[in-house]
PAKEZA-312276 format. One line per 8 residues: number of its first residue (from 1); for each residue x, z, y of N, C-alpha, C, O, CB. Coordinates in Angstrom, 3 decimals. Glycine has a CB too. Layout:
N
NUM	X:Z:Y:X:Z:Y:X:Z:Y:X:Z:Y:X:Z:Y; ...
***
This chain:
135
1	-115.156:-40.802:-19.255:-115.117:-39.384:-19.404:-114.010:-38.961:-20.378:-113.342:-37.938:-20.225:-116.460:-38.881:-19.868; -113.872:-39.797:-21.357:-112.831:-39.466:-22.312:-111.458:-39.493:-21.660:-110.581:-38.692:-21.985:-112.872:-40.423:-23.487; -111.293:-40.404:-20.762:-110.015:-40.466:-20.067:-109.809:-39.231:-19.208:-108.684:-38.753:-19.057:-109.931:-41.725:-19.209; -110.856:-38.734:-18.664:-110.771:-37.513:-17.863:-110.412:-36.322:-18.744:-109.650:-35.446:-18.336:-112.100:-37.253:-17.128; -110.965:-36.297:-19.950:-110.623:-35.216:-20.887:-109.128:-35.286:-21.278:-108.457:-34.258:-21.371:-111.520:-35.302:-22.163; -108.633:-36.492:-21.500:-107.218:-36.649:-21.833:-106.344:-36.181:-20.680:-105.317:-35.535:-20.888:-106.901:-38.111:-22.180; -106.756:-36.509:-19.476:-105.975:-36.097:-18.306:-106.001:-34.592:-18.147:-104.992:-33.995:-17.772:-106.504:-36.766:-17.038; -107.127:-33.971:-18.421:-107.218:-32.508:-18.322:-106.340:-31.859:-19.385:-105.649:-30.876:-19.116:-108.689:-32.035:-18.474
9	-106.372:-32.420:-20.605:-105.519:-31.885:-21.672:-104.044:-32.023:-21.304:-103.252:-31.103:-21.504:-105.804:-32.608:-23.005; -103.692:-33.189:-20.762:-102.300:-33.387:-20.338:-101.951:-32.417:-19.220:-100.841:-31.888:-19.178:-102.066:-34.846:-19.875; -102.872:-32.186:-18.336:-102.664:-31.245:-17.238:-102.506:-29.824:-17.762:-101.681:-29.065:-17.254:-103.829:-31.314:-16.245; -103.286:-29.459:-18.767:-103.154:-28.135:-19.382:-101.790:-27.993:-20.066:-101.150:-26.946:-19.961:-104.293:-27.896:-20.404; -101.345:-29.040:-20.764:-100.025:-28.995:-21.401:-98.925:-28.833:-20.350:-98.006:-28.027:-20.502:-99.782:-30.275:-22.236; -99.048:-29.620:-19.285:-98.032:-29.537:-18.224:-98.056:-28.158:-17.561:-97.004:-27.608:-17.234:-98.262:-30.644:-17.162; -99.239:-27.606:-17.364:-99.362:-26.277:-16.761:-98.743:-25.224:-17.672:-98.053:-24.319:-17.204:-100.843:-25.939:-16.482; -98.988:-25.345:-18.953:-98.392:-24.410:-19.911:-96.869:-24.534:-19.902:-96.145:-23.538:-19.917:-98.941:-24.665:-21.333
17	-96.407:-25.780:-19.878:-94.966:-26.018:-19.850:-94.363:-25.436:-18.569:-93.288:-24.837:-18.598:-94.661:-27.533:-19.954; -95.055:-25.615:-17.458:-94.572:-25.083:-16.180:-94.541:-23.567:-16.218:-93.598:-22.964:-15.706:-95.455:-25.566:-15.017; -95.535:-22.938:-16.805:-95.559:-21.467:-16.867:-94.426:-20.948:-17.758:-93.832:-19.913:-17.456:-96.930:-20.964:-17.399; -94.119:-21.659:-18.859:-92.998:-21.252:-19.726:-91.679:-21.406:-18.977:-90.828:-20.518:-19.013:-92.974:-22.095:-21.038; -91.517:-22.534:-18.301:-90.296:-22.752:-17.523:-90.164:-21.719:-16.401:-89.069:-21.230:-16.122:-90.286:-24.173:-16.936; -91.278:-21.398:-15.770:-91.254:-20.390:-14.699:-90.870:-19.022:-15.246:-90.127:-18.286:-14.597:-92.623:-20.311:-14.002; -91.361:-18.673:-16.418:-90.993:-17.397:-17.041:-89.502:-17.378:-17.369:-88.824:-16.371:-17.166:-91.827:-17.153:-18.321; -89.000:-18.506:-17.881:-87.570:-18.605:-18.203:-86.727:-18.469:-16.936:-85.737:-17.738:-16.926:-87.261:-19.949:-18.909
25	-87.107:-19.158:-15.886:-86.364:-19.072:-14.624:-86.447:-17.674:-14.018:-85.473:-17.186:-13.446:-86.895:-20.103:-13.624; -87.591:-17.036:-14.140:-87.741:-15.669:-13.626:-86.803:-14.731:-14.368:-86.170:-13.863:-13.766:-89.206:-15.184:-13.763; -86.722:-14.911:-15.666:-85.842:-14.051:-16.475:-84.378:-14.301:-16.117:-83.590:-13.361:-16.012:-86.072:-14.301:-17.990; -84.022:-15.560:-15.934:-82.644:-15.876:-15.565:-82.304:-15.400:-14.155:-81.165:-15.021:-13.882:-82.407:-17.373:-15.672; -83.270:-15.420:-13.282:-82.994:-15.065:-11.882:-82.668:-13.581:-11.723:-82.150:-13.165:-10.686:-84.191:-15.424:-11.002; -82.967:-12.791:-12.737:-82.601:-11.374:-12.662:-81.084:-11.206:-12.640:-80.573:-10.225:-12.100:-83.203:-10.598:-13.848; -80.364:-12.164:-13.228:-78.911:-12.099:-13.271:-78.251:-12.779:-12.073:-77.029:-12.737:-11.938:-78.413:-12.723:-14.544; -79.041:-13.403:-11.207:-78.472:-14.062:-10.044:-77.991:-13.023:-9.048:-78.535:-11.922:-8.963:-79.497:-15.003:-9.391
33	-76.967:-13.387:-8.301:-76.431:-12.479:-7.284:-77.036:-12.811:-5.933:-77.262:-13.971:-5.589:-74.888:-12.563:-7.220; -77.288:-11.758:-5.187:-77.771:-11.956:-3.826:-76.567:-12.003:-2.893:-75.449:-11.662:-3.280:-78.767:-10.826:-3.404; -76.814:-12.427:-1.674:-75.731:-12.491:-0.695:-75.178:-11.105:-0.423:-73.970:-10.948:-0.244:-76.215:-13.133:0.608; -76.028:-10.110:-0.388:-75.588:-8.732:-0.133:-74.714:-8.221:-1.279:-73.702:-7.561:-1.045:-76.807:-7.803:0.060; -75.107:-8.526:-2.516:-74.302:-8.052:-3.645:-72.952:-8.768:-3.697:-71.939:-8.169:-4.057:-75.059:-8.259:-4.968; -72.944:-10.051:-3.336:-71.671:-10.784:-3.291:-70.779:-10.212:-2.191:-69.576:-10.047:-2.395:-71.915:-12.303:-3.054; -71.356:-9.909:-1.031:-70.577:-9.316:0.063:-70.022:-7.950:-0.331:-68.883:-7.621:0.001:-71.442:-9.184:1.326; -70.823:-7.158:-1.038:-70.345:-5.847:-1.493:-69.194:-6.007:-2.482:-68.224:-5.250:-2.451:-71.495:-5.045:-2.141
41	-69.315:-7.005:-3.363:-68.252:-7.257:-4.330:-66.971:-7.733:-3.643:-65.870:-7.343:-4.032:-68.711:-8.291:-5.359; -67.117:-8.566:-2.634:-65.948:-9.037:-1.881:-65.289:-7.861:-1.158:-64.062:-7.782:-1.100:-66.356:-10.143:-0.861; -66.077:-6.967:-0.620:-65.526:-5.793:0.062:-64.765:-4.916:-0.924:-63.712:-4.377:-0.584:-66.647:-4.980:0.743; -65.281:-4.769:-2.132:-64.566:-3.979:-3.151:-63.287:-4.674:-3.591:-62.283:-4.015:-3.864:-65.466:-3.730:-4.369; -63.318:-5.997:-3.662:-62.153:-6.751:-4.119:-60.997:-6.697:-3.126:-59.849:-6.944:-3.494:-62.538:-8.192:-4.372; -61.297:-6.373:-1.864:-60.226:-6.279:-0.874:-59.242:-5.172:-1.236:-58.061:-5.249:-0.896:-60.808:-6.030:0.522; -59.725:-4.152:-1.920:-58.840:-3.048:-2.287:-58.145:-3.286:-3.626:-57.279:-2.503:-4.015:-59.624:-1.750:-2.341; -58.509:-4.353:-4.335:-57.871:-4.662:-5.608:-56.473:-5.209:-5.375:-56.161:-5.741:-4.310:-58.712:-5.666:-6.407
49	-55.646:-5.065:-6.390:-54.270:-5.537:-6.323:-54.169:-6.807:-7.151:-54.690:-6.881:-8.264:-53.265:-4.451:-6.828; -53.503:-7.792:-6.604:-53.316:-9.022:-7.365:-52.220:-8.809:-8.405:-51.492:-7.817:-8.362:-52.963:-10.210:-6.426; -52.112:-9.745:-9.333:-51.109:-9.626:-10.385:-49.705:-9.646:-9.796:-48.834:-8.900:-10.245:-51.271:-10.753:-11.411; -49.479:-10.486:-8.804:-48.151:-10.563:-8.175:-47.818:-9.245:-7.474:-46.695:-8.751:-7.574:-48.091:-11.739:-7.163; -48.804:-8.676:-6.759:-48.557:-7.387:-6.091:-48.292:-6.304:-7.117:-47.409:-5.467:-6.931:-49.752:-6.990:-5.200; -49.062:-6.317:-8.211:-48.857:-5.321:-9.254:-47.469:-5.454:-9.866:-46.775:-4.457:-10.066:-49.928:-5.455:-10.337; -47.064:-6.692:-10.162:-45.729:-6.909:-10.727:-44.643:-6.466:-9.754:-43.631:-5.900:-10.167:-45.534:-8.386:-11.091; -44.852:-6.722:-8.460:-43.887:-6.280:-7.460:-43.789:-4.769:-7.414:-42.693:-4.212:-7.363:-44.260:-6.816:-6.093
57	-44.943:-4.102:-7.431:-44.938:-2.634:-7.421:-44.334:-2.089:-8.708:-43.620:-1.087:-8.686:-46.365:-2.087:-7.233; -44.617:-2.741:-9.822:-44.053:-2.316:-11.095:-42.533:-2.473:-11.077:-41.807:-1.610:-11.571:-44.666:-3.124:-12.255; -42.058:-3.578:-10.507:-40.607:-3.787:-10.404:-39.970:-2.723:-9.513:-38.915:-2.182:-9.844:-40.300:-5.197:-9.850; -40.613:-2.425:-8.379:-40.089:-1.368:-7.496:-40.037:-0.032:-8.217:-39.074:0.722:-8.079:-40.952:-1.243:-6.228; -41.082:0.256:-8.990:-41.101:1.504:-9.762:-39.971:1.534:-10.776:-39.301:2.554:-10.937:-42.446:1.677:-10.474; -39.756:0.411:-11.464:-38.669:0.345:-12.442:-37.318:0.561:-11.779:-36.461:1.255:-12.326:-38.685:-0.999:-13.169; -37.121:-0.028:-10.601:-35.855:0.140:-9.885:-35.660:1.602:-9.504:-34.577:2.156:-9.691:-35.813:-0.755:-8.624; -36.716:2.232:-8.967:-36.611:3.650:-8.584:-36.353:4.520:-9.806:-35.548:5.450:-9.756:-37.895:4.118:-7.864
65	-37.041:4.214:-10.909:-36.856:4.991:-12.136:-35.438:4.828:-12.662:-34.811:5.810:-13.060:-37.873:4.564:-13.209; -34.925:3.608:-12.669:-33.551:3.382:-13.137:-32.540:4.090:-12.250:-31.563:4.650:-12.748:-33.242:1.886:-13.183; -32.765:4.071:-10.927:-31.859:4.793:-10.021:-31.882:6.281:-10.315:-30.836:6.926:-10.374:-32.241:4.542:-8.553; -33.069:6.820:-10.498:-33.190:8.249:-10.777:-32.515:8.603:-12.103:-31.812:9.609:-12.200:-34.670:8.667:-10.804; -32.734:7.769:-13.124:-32.104:8.017:-14.425:-30.580:7.912:-14.331:-29.863:8.679:-14.975:-32.636:7.025:-15.473; -30.086:6.964:-13.532:-28.631:6.847:-13.352:-28.073:8.091:-12.671:-27.021:8.593:-13.068:-28.283:5.589:-12.525; -28.768:8.593:-11.647:-28.305:9.820:-10.974:-28.311:11.000:-11.942:-27.378:11.804:-11.955:-29.194:10.137:-9.745; -29.367:11.101:-12.753:-29.416:12.190:-13.738:-28.281:12.058:-14.738:-27.665:13.055:-15.114:-30.769:12.199:-14.473
73	-27.998:10.835:-15.174:-26.914:10.597:-16.127:-25.573:10.989:-15.506:-24.736:11.601:-16.169:-26.891:9.112:-16.571; -25.371:10.642:-14.247:-24.115:11.003:-13.577:-23.972:12.511:-13.462:-22.892:13.057:-13.689:-24.045:10.364:-12.185; -25.073:13.192:-13.106:-25.012:14.661:-13.003:-24.703:15.282:-14.351:-23.905:16.215:-14.441:-26.336:15.227:-12.459; -25.337:14.767:-15.404:-25.083:15.322:-16.732:-23.638:15.063:-17.158:-23.004:15.928:-17.763:-26.058:14.723:-17.762; -23.119:13.879:-16.846:-21.729:13.589:-17.186:-20.774:14.522:-16.435:-19.775:14.970:-16.997:-21.397:12.123:-16.867; -21.080:14.815:-15.166:-20.245:15.752:-14.405:-20.297:17.137:-15.029:-19.272:17.803:-15.169:-20.698:15.816:-12.934; -21.486:17.562:-15.399:-21.613:18.885:-16.023:-20.852:18.941:-17.340:-20.165:19.921:-17.627:-23.090:19.233:-16.257; -20.977:17.881:-18.142:-20.255:17.863:-19.412:-18.747:17.831:-19.185:-17.992:18.435:-19.947:-20.686:16.658:-20.252
81	-18.306:17.130:-18.143:-16.878:17.095:-17.841:-16.384:18.491:-17.472:-15.311:18.911:-17.905:-16.587:16.099:-16.698; -17.179:19.213:-16.662:-16.800:20.587:-16.311:-16.772:21.466:-17.552:-15.881:22.298:-17.725:-17.774:21.171:-15.269; -17.775:21.264:-18.419:-17.801:22.048:-19.651:-16.595:21.705:-20.515:-15.998:22.593:-21.122:-19.108:21.801:-20.430; -16.231:20.431:-20.578:-15.058:20.028:-21.353:-13.798:20.672:-20.799:-12.946:21.134:-21.557:-14.913:18.503:-21.358; -13.679:20.703:-19.460:-12.508:21.345:-18.855:-12.456:22.825:-19.216:-11.403:23.358:-19.566:-12.527:21.174:-17.326; -13.609:23.474:-19.125:-13.642:24.903:-19.469:-13.300:25.111:-20.938:-12.541:26.017:-21.284:-15.028:25.505:-19.161; -13.862:24.268:-21.801:-13.582:24.411:-23.225:-12.116:24.128:-23.539:-11.513:24.795:-24.380:-14.477:23.480:-24.032; -11.552:23.140:-22.861:-10.136:22.855:-23.087:-9.275:24.031:-22.638:-8.284:24.360:-23.291:-9.717:21.574:-22.344
89	-9.647:24.667:-21.527:-8.902:25.845:-21.069:-9.025:26.974:-22.088:-8.049:27.657:-22.398:-9.413:26.314:-19.682; -10.254:27.161:-22.611:-10.442:28.210:-23.615:-9.644:27.894:-24.875:-9.056:28.793:-25.478:-11.936:28.370:-23.957; -9.619:26.645:-25.270:-8.878:26.255:-26.474:-7.384:26.451:-26.262:-6.685:26.904:-27.168:-9.176:24.788:-26.850; -6.890:26.115:-25.080:-5.455:26.294:-24.837:-5.091:27.781:-24.828:-4.033:28.166:-25.327:-5.046:25.635:-23.499; -5.977:28.625:-24.254:-5.719:30.076:-24.298:-5.732:30.576:-25.739:-4.880:31.375:-26.128:-6.772:30.848:-23.457; -6.675:30.117:-26.516:-6.736:30.507:-27.921:-5.500:30.025:-28.667:-4.949:30.743:-29.500:-8.003:29.952:-28.579; -5.074:28.815:-28.366:-3.890:28.260:-29.023:-2.645:29.088:-28.682:-1.820:29.347:-29.558:-3.684:26.785:-28.606; -2.507:29.500:-27.434:-1.344:30.315:-27.063:-1.402:31.681:-27.757:-0.373:32.206:-28.183:-1.277:30.498:-25.526
97	-2.607:32.254:-27.871:-2.741:33.538:-28.581:-2.391:33.381:-30.056:-1.723:34.235:-30.639:-4.177:34.093:-28.437; -2.846:32.281:-30.655:-2.535:32.040:-32.070:-1.031:31.863:-32.244:-0.449:32.389:-33.192:-3.292:30.790:-32.602; -0.404:31.128:-31.337:1.047:30.945:-31.420:1.787:32.276:-31.287:2.761:32.526:-31.996:1.523:29.972:-30.335; 1.316:33.127:-30.373:1.952:34.433:-30.197:1.787:35.270:-31.470:2.729:35.919:-31.925:1.349:35.176:-28.974; 0.583:35.245:-32.031:0.334:36.003:-33.253:1.172:35.452:-34.402:1.713:36.215:-35.202:-1.162:35.969:-33.616; 1.276:34.155:-34.481:2.078:33.523:-35.521:3.551:33.898:-35.386:4.219:34.137:-36.393:1.915:32.006:-35.467; 4.064:33.954:-34.166:5.471:34.350:-33.985:5.667:35.813:-34.364:6.712:36.179:-34.902:5.923:34.115:-32.522; 4.667:36.654:-34.086:4.768:38.066:-34.505:4.784:38.172:-36.027:5.564:38.932:-36.603:3.589:38.895:-33.927
105	3.904:37.391:-36.670:3.857:37.416:-38.136:5.183:36.924:-38.698:5.703:37.503:-39.652:2.686:36.549:-38.671; 5.733:35.868:-38.120:7.023:35.358:-38.578:8.123:36.404:-38.394:9.018:36.528:-39.230:7.386:34.072:-37.823; 8.045:37.157:-37.287:9.044:38.201:-37.070:8.923:39.281:-38.139:9.926:39.772:-38.655:8.890:38.817:-35.667; 7.668:39.650:-38.469:7.445:40.658:-39.510:7.919:40.120:-40.849:8.559:40.838:-41.617:5.950:41.060:-39.587; 7.608:38.846:-41.136:8.075:38.236:-42.382:9.603:38.250:-42.453:10.195:38.533:-43.494:7.548:36.791:-42.506; 10.208:37.940:-41.332:11.676:37.939:-41.295:12.227:39.331:-41.556:13.198:39.492:-42.296:12.182:37.422:-39.942; 11.607:40.336:-40.949:12.057:41.720:-41.160:11.869:42.124:-42.619:12.730:42.775:-43.211:11.288:42.692:-40.235; 10.734:41.730:-43.186:10.471:42.071:-44.583:11.501:41.383:-45.476:12.059:42.001:-46.383:9.027:41.661:-44.993
113	11.752:40.083:-45.211:12.695:39.348:-46.043:14.102:39.938:-45.938:14.737:40.216:-46.956:12.711:37.871:-45.646; 14.582:40.127:-44.725:15.949:40.609:-44.539:16.073:42.095:-44.804:17.139:42.554:-45.213:16.423:40.305:-43.140; 15.031:42.848:-44.588:15.137:44.296:-44.734:14.817:44.812:-46.118:15.405:45.799:-46.559:14.245:44.953:-43.766; 13.883:44.155:-46.824:13.447:44.692:-48.111:13.767:43.740:-49.253:14.407:44.133:-50.229:11.955:44.983:-48.082; 13.326:42.487:-49.138:13.422:41.557:-50.251:14.880:41.219:-50.589:15.282:41.297:-51.750:12.652:40.284:-49.928; 15.663:40.847:-49.586:17.041:40.453:-49.860:17.879:41.611:-50.415:18.610:41.405:-51.384:17.683:39.915:-48.594; 17.806:42.824:-49.842:18.555:43.916:-50.471:18.038:44.236:-51.867:18.829:44.575:-52.747:18.490:45.162:-49.605; 16.744:44.140:-52.089:16.180:44.413:-53.411:16.661:43.394:-54.423:17.031:43.754:-55.541:14.653:44.415:-53.355
121	16.661:42.105:-54.038:17.134:41.071:-54.937:18.638:41.225:-55.215:19.097:41.008:-56.337:16.838:39.690:-54.349; 19.383:41.597:-54.188:20.822:41.818:-54.377:21.047:42.947:-55.359:21.908:42.847:-56.234:21.514:42.132:-53.036; 20.276:44.037:-55.225:20.394:45.170:-56.145:19.994:44.755:-57.551:20.634:45.170:-58.517:19.526:46.350:-55.672; 18.934:43.933:-57.692:18.492:43.508:-59.014:19.529:42.606:-59.662:19.817:42.747:-60.851:17.146:42.789:-58.925; 20.092:41.682:-58.893:21.112:40.792:-59.438:22.363:41.606:-59.810:22.981:41.372:-60.848:21.466:39.671:-58.414; 22.716:42.548:-58.958:23.864:43.412:-59.261:23.631:44.215:-60.532:24.529:44.323:-61.367:24.145:44.359:-58.092; 22.442:44.779:-60.690:22.109:45.530:-61.902:22.190:44.636:-63.120:22.712:45.043:-64.158:20.711:46.146:-61.794; 21.659:43.375:-62.997:21.675:42.442:-64.107:23.113:42.090:-64.496:23.458:42.043:-65.677:20.891:41.177:-63.747
129	23.926:41.849:-63.496:25.323:41.497:-63.784:26.035:42.682:-64.431:26.782:42.502:-65.392:26.064:41.062:-62.487; 25.814:43.875:-63.920:26.481:45.046:-64.486:26.007:45.287:-65.915:26.804:45.640:-66.784:26.220:46.293:-63.617; 24.732:45.099:-66.158:24.179:45.394:-67.477:24.534:44.287:-68.463:25.006:44.576:-69.563:22.653:45.569:-67.398; 24.323:43.058:-68.101:24.477:41.951:-69.046:25.926:41.503:-69.166:26.397:41.216:-70.266:23.612:40.778:-68.625; 26.618:41.441:-68.076:27.934:40.863:-68.113:28.995:41.934:-68.380:29.925:41.667:-69.141:28.221:40.139:-66.812; 28.907:43.065:-67.824:29.966:44.066:-67.909:29.897:44.909:-69.187:30.883:45.551:-69.548:29.899:44.972:-66.706; 28.861:44.916:-69.809:28.795:45.730:-71.008:29.033:44.999:-72.273:29.000:45.598:-73.348:27.517:46.373:-71.090
***
């Protein structure tokens, strides 16, 4: 009888151990995937892009962006060139006006020098000579 009691105790221990293991497996099985969930995930993954495809698309985007930036740079350079031409034309017109004004001023200076200053200086020198030397 004692042996039967030992066997029952061992059986109770094993049953308890089995129930603990079953609880652990039940808890873990909540995270297991079913065939339907795996199929749904595979269907979603079909629309995903691989790293190589992404890099290829990124490279294509970079090429298109660089082309667009180059075209914009060329347009801006053309506009600046036109602006430079216009500014150079304006500067040359201003330069010709300044030269014309400068020649007019020089003509007035010449008239003042020959018409007023030189006769005045001649009269002053003549007065000085008459006063200092002749007297």
